[in-house]
TIMI-2910 file (N, C-alpha, C, CB; in pm, 1 decimal, decimal comma, always signed):
<rs>
+----------+----------+----------+----------+----------+----------+----------+----------+----------+----------+----------+----------+------+
!      n_x !      n_y !      n_z !     ca_x !     ca_y !     ca_z !      c_x !      c_y !      c_z !     cb_x !     cb_y !     cb_z ! resn !
+----------+----------+----------+----------+----------+----------+----------+----------+----------+----------+----------+----------+------+
!   +189,8 !  -1273,1 !  -1625,2 !   +165,9 !  -1149,9 !  -1550,0 !    +77,6 !  -1213,2 !  -1432,7 !    +88,2 !  -1023,3 !  -1643,0 !  Unk !
!   +110,0 !  -1203,2 !  -1319,2 !    +24,3 !  -1231,9 !  -1185,1 !    -61,9 !  -1116,4 !  -1154,5 !   +117,6 !  -1258,6 !  -1053,3 !  Unk !
!   -211,2 !  -1159,1 !  -1155,6 !   -306,1 !  -1063,2 !  -1115,2 !   -340,0 !  -1102,2 !   -973,2 !   -430,3 !  -1058,1 !  -1209,7 !  Unk !
!   -366,5 !  -1001,7 !   -887,3 !   -391,4 !  -1033,9 !   -734,1 !   -506,6 !   -960,3 !   -723,9 !   -275,7 !   -990,6 !   -620,2 !  Unk !
!   -615,1 !  -1000,4 !   -636,3 !   -750,4 !   -949,8 !   -621,9 !   -761,4 !   -961,7 !   -478,3 !   -864,6 !  -1027,0 !   -704,0 !  Unk !
!   -765,1 !   -864,4 !   -380,1 !   -797,6 !   -869,8 !   -247,1 !   -962,1 !   -862,3 !   -218,8 !   -720,3 !   -754,8 !   -180,3 !  Unk !
!   -982,2 !   -919,1 !   -115,9 !  -1157,3 !   -894,4 !    -63,5 !  -1151,4 !   -945,8 !    +76,2 !  -1295,7 !   -997,0 !   -160,9 !  Unk !
!  -1255,8 !   -907,3 !   +148,5 !  -1282,7 !   -941,1 !   +274,9 !  -1269,2 !   -827,5 !   +390,3 !  -1198,9 !  -1049,8 !   +299,5 !  Unk !
!  -1221,5 !   -718,1 !   +336,5 !  -1237,1 !   -608,1 !   +414,9 !  -1358,2 !   -535,0 !   +455,7 !  -1173,3 !   -533,5 !   +366,4 !  Unk !
!  -1343,3 !   -436,3 !   +560,1 !  -1469,4 !   -390,1 !   +611,8 !  -1443,4 !   -329,0 !   +730,8 !  -1568,8 !   -492,4 !   +628,7 !  Unk !
!  -1565,2 !   -297,6 !   +797,8 !  -1556,7 !   -226,4 !   +911,4 !  -1586,3 !   -319,4 !  +1035,1 !  -1648,9 !   -110,0 !   +901,3 !  Unk !
!  -1520,5 !   -313,7 !  +1156,0 !  -1526,2 !   -404,8 !  +1256,7 !  -1476,7 !   -333,4 !  +1379,8 !  -1449,0 !   -528,3 !  +1223,5 !  Unk !
!  -1554,9 !   -380,0 !  +1490,3 !  -1540,6 !   -332,3 !  +1607,7 !  -1399,4 !   -366,4 !  +1670,9 !  -1649,7 !   -378,2 !  +1682,1 !  Unk !
!  -1330,1 !   -298,5 !  +1754,0 !  -1206,8 !   -368,2 !  +1812,1 !  -1244,5 !   -475,8 !  +1893,3 !  -1119,9 !   -278,4 !  +1894,0 !  Unk !
!  -1150,2 !   -565,0 !  +1882,8 !  -1144,7 !   -678,7 !  +1937,0 !  -1222,3 !   -806,7 !  +1855,0 !  -1194,4 !   -652,3 !  +2067,7 !  Unk !
!  -1260,8 !   -767,1 !  +1716,7 !  -1349,3 !   -833,4 !  +1635,4 !  -1238,4 !   -889,8 !  +1522,3 !  -1476,5 !   -729,7 !  +1578,4 !  Unk !
!  -1282,9 !   -969,0 !  +1451,1 !  -1200,6 !  -1051,7 !  +1346,9 !  -1241,6 !  -1035,9 !  +1206,9 !  -1208,8 !  -1199,3 !  +1375,5 !  Unk !
!  -1168,8 !  -1030,0 !  +1090,9 !  -1179,7 !  -1049,3 !   +967,6 !  -1090,6 !  -1139,3 !   +904,4 !  -1176,5 !   -943,5 !   +916,1 !  Unk !
!  -1122,0 !  -1173,9 !   +803,9 !  -1027,5 !  -1276,6 !   +717,5 !  -1038,7 !  -1203,8 !   +582,5 !  -1085,2 !  -1454,3 !   +708,0 !  Unk !
!   -907,8 !  -1185,6 !   +533,0 !   -884,0 !  -1127,1 !   +422,7 !   -845,0 !  -1241,6 !   +302,5 !   -776,9 !  -1023,6 !   +454,3 !  Unk !
!   -874,4 !  -1231,9 !   +174,0 !   -833,9 !  -1323,3 !    +87,5 !   -741,3 !  -1233,8 !    -17,0 !   -961,7 !  -1401,6 !    +24,4 !  Unk !
!   -667,6 !  -1324,2 !   -101,2 !   -611,3 !  -1262,2 !   -220,4 !   -611,8 !  -1378,7 !   -312,6 !   -464,7 !  -1194,5 !   -200,1 !  Unk !
!   -708,7 !  -1351,8 !   -404,0 !   -708,5 !  -1434,3 !   -535,5 !   -611,0 !  -1410,7 !   -629,5 !   -824,3 !  -1419,5 !   -606,2 !  Unk !
!   -523,5 !  -1511,3 !   -687,9 !   -423,4 !  -1495,1 !   -772,4 !   -488,4 !  -1554,3 !   -922,8 !   -288,1 !  -1573,6 !   -710,6 !  Unk !
!   -423,9 !  -1493,1 !  -1033,0 !   -446,3 !  -1562,2 !  -1142,7 !   -319,9 !  -1506,7 !  -1242,5 !   -603,0 !  -1537,7 !  -1194,7 !  Unk !
!   -307,8 !  -1602,3 !  -1328,1 !   -184,9 !  -1582,9 !  -1420,3 !    -47,2 !  -1639,2 !  -1343,2 !   -167,9 !  -1412,4 !  -1458,5 !  Unk !
!    -61,3 !  -1712,0 !  -1232,2 !    +52,1 !  -1754,2 !  -1181,8 !    +25,2 !  -1833,3 !  -1046,9 !   +141,0 !  -1638,3 !  -1167,3 !  Unk !
!    +82,9 !  -1961,3 !   -993,4 !    +59,1 !  -2006,3 !   -897,5 !   +109,1 !  -1969,9 !   -745,8 !    +78,7 !  -2100,5 !   -933,1 !  Unk !
!    +28,7 !  -1933,6 !   -643,8 !    +81,1 !  -1859,1 !   -536,8 !   +185,1 !  -1941,4 !   -450,5 !    -34,2 !  -1810,9 !   -452,4 !  Unk !
!   +181,2 !  -2081,2 !   -471,1 !   +308,4 !  -2158,6 !   -435,4 !   +454,4 !  -2113,8 !   -507,4 !   +278,5 !  -2310,5 !   -475,1 !  Unk !
!   +437,7 !  -2089,5 !   -613,3 !   +551,8 !  -2032,9 !   -676,4 !   +621,3 !  -1913,0 !   -666,8 !   +531,8 !  -2033,7 !   -774,4 !  Unk !
!   +545,4 !  -1841,2 !   -555,1 !   +599,0 !  -1703,7 !   -518,3 !   +617,1 !  -1686,0 !   -363,8 !   +499,6 !  -1590,9 !   -571,9 !  Unk !
!   +689,4 !  -1592,1 !   -319,6 !   +671,1 !  -1555,7 !   -162,0 !   +544,6 !  -1464,0 !   -188,7 !   +818,9 !  -1465,6 !    -75,1 !  Unk !
!   +438,3 !  -1489,1 !   -105,3 !   +323,6 !  -1407,6 !   -105,4 !   +341,7 !  -1326,2 !    +19,8 !   +189,0 !  -1489,0 !   -110,2 !  Unk !
!   +296,7 !  -1204,1 !    +14,6 !   +287,6 !  -1115,3 !   +134,0 !   +176,9 !  -1022,3 !   +136,8 !   +405,5 !  -1038,4 !   +148,0 !  Unk !
!   +155,2 !   -978,7 !   +280,5 !    +31,2 !   -886,2 !   +287,3 !   +127,1 !   -751,3 !   +340,7 !   -114,5 !   -948,9 !   +411,5 !  Unk !
!    +92,2 !   -636,7 !   +294,0 !   +118,8 !   -497,0 !   +374,6 !    +11,4 !   -433,3 !   +386,3 !   +212,4 !   -399,8 !   +316,9 !  Unk !
!    +13,8 !   -318,7 !   +465,3 !    -88,9 !   -224,7 !   +488,4 !    -40,9 !    -76,9 !   +498,6 !   -158,8 !   -263,8 !   +610,8 !  Unk !
!   -119,1 !     +2,8 !   +466,6 !    -80,8 !   +141,7 !   +464,6 !   -181,2 !   +222,2 !   +523,8 !    -53,6 !   +189,1 !   +332,4 !  Unk !
!   -142,7 !   +287,2 !   +644,8 !   -251,3 !   +364,4 !   +709,4 !   -242,0 !   +498,2 !   +665,6 !   -247,9 !   +360,1 !   +858,7 !  Unk !
!   -336,5 !   +595,3 !   +671,1 !   -359,5 !   +733,2 !   +643,6 !   -233,6 !   +786,3 !   +683,6 !   -481,3 !   +797,7 !   +714,7 !  Unk !
!   -153,0 !   +870,0 !   +599,1 !    -32,4 !   +946,2 !   +644,3 !    +84,8 !   +879,6 !   +683,8 !    -62,3 !  +1022,5 !   +747,4 !  Unk !
!    +71,3 !   +745,8 !   +658,3 !   +198,2 !   +647,1 !   +707,9 !   +243,8 !   +588,4 !   +582,6 !   +156,6 !   +516,9 !   +821,0 !  Unk !
!   +370,7 !   +535,0 !   +597,4 !   +417,0 !   +461,7 !   +487,3 !   +380,0 !   +299,3 !   +499,0 !   +572,6 !   +487,1 !   +478,1 !  Unk !
!   +378,4 !   +240,3 !   +374,5 !   +319,9 !   +109,0 !   +364,6 !   +421,1 !    +31,7 !   +468,2 !   +315,8 !    +46,8 !   +199,1 !  Unk !
!   +372,6 !    -57,5 !   +524,0 !   +432,7 !   -161,9 !   +610,2 !   +396,7 !   -281,7 !   +592,3 !   +415,3 !   -144,6 !   +732,7 !  Unk !
!   +518,9 !   -390,3 !   +620,7 !   +500,8 !   -531,2 !   +607,7 !   +407,8 !   -598,7 !   +713,9 !   +633,1 !   -592,9 !   +612,0 !  Unk !
!   +331,9 !   -682,1 !   +690,9 !   +246,6 !   -753,6 !   +775,6 !   +277,0 !   -884,2 !   +813,9 !   +133,2 !   -757,8 !   +725,4 !  Unk !
!   +303,5 !   -960,4 !   +692,2 !   +309,7 !  -1107,6 !   +680,9 !   +346,3 !  -1163,2 !   +550,0 !   +184,8 !  -1163,4 !   +715,9 !  Unk !
!   +439,8 !  -1264,2 !   +545,3 !   +460,7 !  -1340,9 !   +411,3 !   +455,7 !  -1481,9 !   +450,5 !   +602,9 !  -1307,4 !   +333,2 !  Unk !
!   +443,6 !  -1569,2 !   +331,2 !   +437,3 !  -1708,3 !   +334,6 !   +533,7 !  -1758,0 !   +188,2 !   +261,9 !  -1757,0 !   +335,7 !  Unk !
!   +621,0 !  -1836,1 !   +227,2 !   +673,0 !  -1905,6 !   +103,5 !   +630,4 !  -1998,5 !    +41,1 !   +767,3 !  -1944,4 !   +112,3 !  Unk !
!   +701,8 !  -2049,5 !    -63,0 !   +661,0 !  -2171,2 !   -147,0 !   +635,4 !  -2290,8 !    -47,4 !   +780,8 !  -2211,8 !   -258,8 !  Unk !
!   +740,0 !  -2298,3 !    +48,8 !   +736,2 !  -2411,3 !   +129,2 !   +649,1 !  -2420,2 !   +245,4 !   +853,6 !  -2432,4 !   +169,3 !  Unk !
!   +567,2 !  -2312,6 !   +267,1 !   +490,3 !  -2279,0 !   +351,0 !   +519,2 !  -2196,8 !   +469,4 !   +448,0 !  -2371,5 !   +377,1 !  Unk !
!   +662,2 !  -2172,9 !   +483,0 !   +713,3 !  -2117,3 !   +596,8 !   +649,2 !  -1965,5 !   +616,5 !   +871,2 !  -2119,5 !   +584,8 !  Unk !
!   +653,5 !  -1906,2 !   +712,9 !   +581,4 !  -1760,2 !   +706,4 !   +634,7 !  -1688,7 !   +813,1 !   +418,0 !  -1758,7 !   +720,4 !  Unk !
!   +619,8 !  -1558,5 !   +798,6 !   +669,5 !  -1462,7 !   +875,4 !   +573,6 !  -1366,7 !   +925,5 !   +764,5 !  -1402,8 !   +810,7 !  Unk !
!   +576,2 !  -1319,1 !  +1054,5 !   +466,3 !  -1195,2 !  +1085,5 !   +562,4 !  -1088,1 !  +1145,8 !   +327,7 !  -1238,7 !  +1208,4 !  Unk !
!   +498,2 !   -954,1 !  +1122,4 !   +556,6 !   -851,6 !  +1194,8 !   +523,0 !   -859,2 !  +1338,4 !   +519,0 !   -726,2 !  +1140,7 !  Unk !
!   +624,6 !   -805,8 !  +1412,2 !   +581,6 !   -819,5 !  +1558,7 !   +461,5 !   -754,0 !  +1616,1 !   +682,5 !   -774,7 !  +1636,9 !  Unk !
!   +408,2 !   -640,1 !  +1532,9 !   +286,7 !   -578,4 !  +1564,0 !   +163,8 !   -652,9 !  +1538,0 !   +279,8 !   -462,4 !  +1498,9 !  Unk !
!   +186,6 !   -763,0 !  +1485,4 !    +65,0 !   -846,2 !  +1452,9 !    +68,8 !   -991,6 !  +1499,7 !    +44,2 !   -847,2 !  +1304,2 !  Unk !
!   +205,1 !  -1023,3 !  +1543,5 !   +222,3 !  -1153,4 !  +1578,8 !   +127,4 !  -1202,2 !  +1700,9 !   +365,9 !  -1169,3 !  +1609,7 !  Unk !
!    +64,7 !  -1324,5 !  +1694,3 !    -17,6 !  -1368,8 !  +1781,3 !   -167,3 !  -1335,6 !  +1764,5 !    +29,0 !  -1327,9 !  +1894,5 !  Unk !
!   -177,2 !  -1258,4 !  +1655,7 !   -323,1 !  -1201,0 !  +1636,6 !   -355,8 !  -1231,5 !  +1486,6 !   -334,7 !  -1028,0 !  +1670,0 !  Unk !
!   -258,7 !  -1214,5 !  +1392,8 !   -265,4 !  -1230,7 !  +1250,8 !   -209,7 !  -1361,5 !  +1225,0 !   -193,5 !  -1122,2 !  +1173,6 !  Unk !
!   -263,5 !  -1432,7 !  +1122,2 !   -209,3 !  -1565,2 !  +1082,5 !   -226,4 !  -1557,7 !   +903,5 !   -309,3 !  -1705,0 !  +1167,5 !  Unk !
!   -112,2 !  -1576,9 !   +850,5 !   -111,9 !  -1575,3 !   +703,0 !   -136,9 !  -1750,9 !   +662,1 !    +52,9 !  -1501,0 !   +641,4 !  Unk !
!   -211,4 !  -1777,8 !   +569,5 !   -202,2 !  -1914,8 !   +523,4 !   -215,9 !  -1917,9 !   +363,0 !   -316,7 !  -2003,2 !   +595,1 !  Unk !
!   -232,7 !  -2021,8 !   +325,6 !   -249,8 !  -2051,2 !   +165,1 !   -314,4 !  -2161,5 !   +136,5 !   -126,3 !  -2065,8 !    +89,4 !  Unk !
!   -397,2 !  -2152,8 !    +28,1 !   -485,9 !  -2267,0 !    -21,9 !   -441,9 !  -2289,7 !   -178,7 !   -657,8 !  -2225,7 !     -6,4 !  Unk !
!   -354,8 !  -2386,2 !   -190,2 !   -283,0 !  -2386,0 !   -320,6 !   -405,3 !  -2432,1 !   -425,2 !   -141,0 !  -2497,6 !   -319,1 !  Unk !
!   -500,5 !  -2529,6 !   -378,8 !   -605,3 !  -2565,8 !   -484,2 !   -692,1 !  -2456,3 !   -525,7 !   -693,9 !  -2673,5 !   -436,5 !  Unk !
!   -718,0 !  -2349,0 !   -427,4 !   -784,7 !  -2240,9 !   -474,2 !   -700,4 !  -2118,9 !   -528,9 !   -866,9 !  -2201,3 !   -370,7 !  Unk !
!   -560,2 !  -2140,7 !   -515,6 !   -469,9 !  -2038,6 !   -548,1 !   -481,6 !  -1905,8 !   -477,8 !   -479,2 !  -2017,7 !   -681,5 !  Unk !
!   -519,0 !  -1911,5 !   -359,8 !   -567,1 !  -1809,7 !   -271,8 !   -472,2 !  -1794,2 !   -122,1 !   -726,7 !  -1850,9 !   -242,2 !  Unk !
!   -450,6 !  -1673,4 !   -107,6 !   -367,3 !  -1654,7 !    +10,2 !   -461,1 !  -1592,1 !    +99,5 !   -236,0 !  -1570,1 !    -11,7 !  Unk !
!   -446,4 !  -1603,9 !   +227,8 !   -547,4 !  -1558,4 !   +324,7 !   -482,3 !  -1480,0 !   +448,9 !   -628,7 !  -1684,7 !   +376,0 !  Unk !
!   -528,0 !  -1388,8 !   +500,0 !   -498,5 !  -1312,6 !   +639,5 !   -586,1 !  -1313,8 !   +739,4 !   -479,7 !  -1180,2 !   +626,1 !  Unk !
!   -593,7 !  -1421,3 !   +841,2 !   -680,5 !  -1403,3 !   +939,3 !   -629,4 !  -1308,6 !  +1037,1 !   -713,6 !  -1523,0 !   +995,5 !  Unk !
!   -746,0 !  -1212,5 !  +1072,5 !   -714,5 !  -1111,2 !  +1167,0 !   -797,7 !  -1115,0 !  +1297,8 !   -730,9 !   -981,8 !  +1101,6 !  Unk !
!   -741,0 !  -1159,7 !  +1408,3 !   -833,3 !  -1170,9 !  +1521,8 !   -770,1 !  -1021,1 !  +1612,6 !   -814,9 !  -1348,9 !  +1613,6 !  Unk !
!   -853,3 !  -1028,4 !  +1744,2 !   -820,8 !   -926,5 !  +1826,5 !   -792,8 !   -802,9 !  +1771,0 !   -725,2 !   -959,3 !  +1896,5 !  Unk !
!   -871,7 !   -749,5 !  +1675,3 !   -829,3 !   -616,1 !  +1602,4 !   -832,1 !   -510,8 !  +1691,4 !   -917,6 !   -576,3 !  +1484,6 !  Unk !
!   -752,9 !   -407,8 !  +1653,2 !   -723,7 !   -253,6 !  +1722,1 !   -751,0 !   -166,1 !  +1623,7 !   -568,9 !   -219,2 !  +1775,1 !  Unk !
!   -776,9 !    -51,1 !  +1673,9 !   -795,5 !    +70,0 !  +1580,4 !   -664,7 !   +100,8 !  +1508,8 !   -843,0 !   +201,3 !  +1661,7 !  Unk !
!   -554,6 !    +51,2 !  +1579,9 !   -437,9 !   +109,2 !  +1485,9 !   -425,2 !     -4,7 !  +1381,8 !   -280,7 !   +139,9 !  +1570,6 !  Unk !
!   -494,6 !   -105,4 !  +1364,1 !   -490,2 !   -188,3 !  +1255,4 !   -552,5 !   -117,4 !  +1120,6 !   -563,9 !   -316,8 !  +1294,9 !  Unk !
!   -623,9 !    -15,0 !  +1171,7 !   -684,6 !    +32,8 !  +1048,0 !   -599,6 !    +78,6 !   +939,4 !   -767,8 !   +135,0 !  +1076,4 !  Unk !
!   -624,1 !    +52,3 !   +819,6 !   -532,0 !    +60,0 !   +709,6 !   -604,3 !    -14,8 !   +573,0 !   -386,6 !    -14,9 !   +758,0 !  Unk !
!   -535,7 !    +25,5 !   +459,3 !   -566,0 !    -42,0 !   +340,0 !   -447,9 !   -136,6 !   +335,9 !   -583,0 !    +53,6 !   +211,3 !  Unk !
!   -510,8 !   -282,8 !   +301,2 !   -419,9 !   -400,6 !   +299,0 !   -412,3 !   -464,6 !   +176,4 !   -455,7 !   -497,7 !   +392,8 !  Unk !
!   -295,1 !   -477,5 !   +127,2 !   -246,2 !   -518,9 !     +6,3 !   -186,1 !   -655,3 !     +9,5 !   -154,2 !   -425,4 !    -39,8 !  Unk !
!   -223,6 !   -720,8 !    -97,8 !   -166,6 !   -860,0 !   -104,4 !    -39,5 !   -830,8 !   -245,3 !   -318,2 !   -996,8 !   -144,7 !  Unk !
!    +65,1 !   -900,8 !   -219,7 !   +180,7 !   -875,5 !   -314,4 !   +256,4 !  -1012,0 !   -341,7 !   +284,7 !   -763,9 !   -250,2 !  Unk !
!   +299,9 !  -1016,2 !   -435,9 !   +395,3 !  -1147,2 !   -495,7 !   +527,4 !  -1125,8 !   -527,7 !   +346,2 !  -1204,8 !   -625,0 !  Unk !
!   +604,1 !  -1200,8 !   -483,0 !   +768,9 !  -1182,3 !   -483,4 !   +806,6 !  -1308,1 !   -555,6 !   +850,2 !  -1173,1 !   -319,6 !  Unk !
!   +899,8 !  -1318,4 !   -684,0 !   +945,8 !  -1435,6 !   -713,8 !  +1045,7 !  -1484,3 !   -632,2 !   +982,1 !  -1436,6 !   -829,9 !  Unk !
!  +1049,8 !  -1631,8 !   -603,3 !  +1153,5 !  -1692,3 !   -516,8 !  +1273,6 !  -1659,3 !   -560,6 !  +1148,6 !  -1831,5 !   -506,3 !  Unk !
!  +1357,9 !  -1616,7 !   -468,4 !  +1496,4 !  -1559,7 !   -478,1 !  +1496,3 !  -1424,5 !   -536,3 !  +1586,8 !  -1647,5 !   -561,3 !  Unk !
!  +1375,0 !  -1347,9 !   -556,9 !  +1375,8 !  -1210,8 !   -613,3 !  +1403,0 !  -1115,4 !   -480,4 !  +1224,1 !  -1175,0 !   -695,8 !  Unk !
!  +1428,4 !   -986,4 !   -507,3 !  +1439,2 !   -901,8 !   -390,4 !  +1342,2 !   -812,0 !   -367,7 !  +1547,9 !   -834,7 !   -389,8 !  Unk !
!  +1215,9 !   -803,5 !   -459,4 !  +1130,4 !   -713,5 !   -430,8 !  +1003,6 !   -788,2 !   -500,4 !  +1174,5 !   -566,1 !   -480,5 !  Unk !
!   +881,6 !   -721,3 !   -437,9 !   +751,0 !   -784,9 !   -479,6 !   +702,0 !   -685,5 !   -592,0 !   +637,4 !   -801,2 !   -348,6 !  Unk !
!   +713,2 !   -776,7 !   -715,4 !   +662,1 !   -721,9 !   -833,9 !   +535,0 !   -709,1 !   -836,0 !   +693,6 !   -784,9 !   -936,9 !  Unk !
!   +441,8 !   -796,5 !   -810,8 !   +306,1 !   -779,6 !   -844,4 !   +201,1 !   -746,9 !   -694,1 !   +264,7 !   -927,2 !   -929,2 !  Unk !
!   +126,4 !   -646,9 !   -737,4 !    +38,1 !   -589,2 !   -622,6 !   -113,9 !   -595,5 !   -659,9 !    +78,5 !   -432,0 !   -591,6 !  Unk !
!   -191,9 !   -623,9 !   -559,9 !   -335,7 !   -600,8 !   -580,3 !   -380,4 !   -445,0 !   -541,7 !   -416,9 !   -709,7 !   -488,3 !  Unk !
!   -500,0 !   -420,0 !   -576,1 !   -542,5 !   -304,9 !   -545,0 !   -572,7 !   -262,8 !   -401,5 !   -638,9 !   -292,4 !   -614,7 !  Unk !
!   -576,6 !   -351,8 !   -319,3 !   -606,2 !   -320,8 !   -159,3 !   -741,0 !   -347,7 !   -141,2 !   -578,4 !   -166,1 !   -107,1 !  Unk !
!   -751,9 !   -361,3 !     +0,8 !   -893,6 !   -365,7 !    +47,4 !   -886,6 !   -295,9 !   +187,8 !   -955,3 !   -523,8 !    +55,5 !  Unk !
!   -979,3 !   -219,0 !   +200,3 !   -979,4 !   -124,0 !   +347,2 !  -1034,8 !   -199,7 !   +432,6 !  -1061,5 !    +18,3 !   +353,9 !  Unk !
!   -967,0 !   -208,4 !   +554,9 !  -1006,5 !   -248,1 !   +697,2 !  -1017,3 !   -141,3 !   +782,3 !   -914,9 !   -339,1 !   +759,2 !  Unk !
!  -1126,9 !   -123,0 !   +874,1 !  -1138,9 !    -24,0 !   +965,1 !  -1181,4 !    -52,5 !  +1074,4 !  -1201,0 !    +62,4 !   +931,3 !  Unk !
!  -1118,4 !    -43,0 !  +1201,0 !  -1129,1 !    -85,5 !  +1307,0 !  -1184,6 !    +15,1 !  +1422,5 !  -1014,5 !   -137,0 !  +1324,7 !  Unk !
!  -1307,0 !    +10,9 !  +1453,1 !  -1354,1 !   +124,1 !  +1518,2 !  -1344,8 !    +92,1 !  +1696,0 !  -1515,3 !   +153,5 !  +1456,5 !  Unk !
!  -1312,1 !   +188,7 !  +1785,5 !  -1294,7 !   +167,0 !  +1903,0 !  -1417,1 !   +163,8 !  +1994,6 !  -1209,2 !   +249,4 !  +1936,0 !  Unk !
+----------+----------+----------+----------+----------+----------+----------+----------+----------+----------+----------+----------+------+
</rs>
């Protein structure tokens, strides 16, 4: 059973930066497709970025060029570097893990709040 714990959220002004961390236990991040998702108040959860076992990554168009997903295998941790933050980035950010070849993300963290003030 993979357990995921997010950290690094907080309050930041527009244009600022934050780095989110997702520490994994019970499994190695390199064995899964690791993803970041977010959910803003009154909206559905949406995909932000993912990174595969080989290191290949994907970012949503809304964050491309501003956010970067990365992974540190030695620390068994996945990161989301968020730059040039906008008020519309305000949401709860969740880390998730999907088995390779699997169709869905089976493991989720509790989430960390990111609030961007204008």
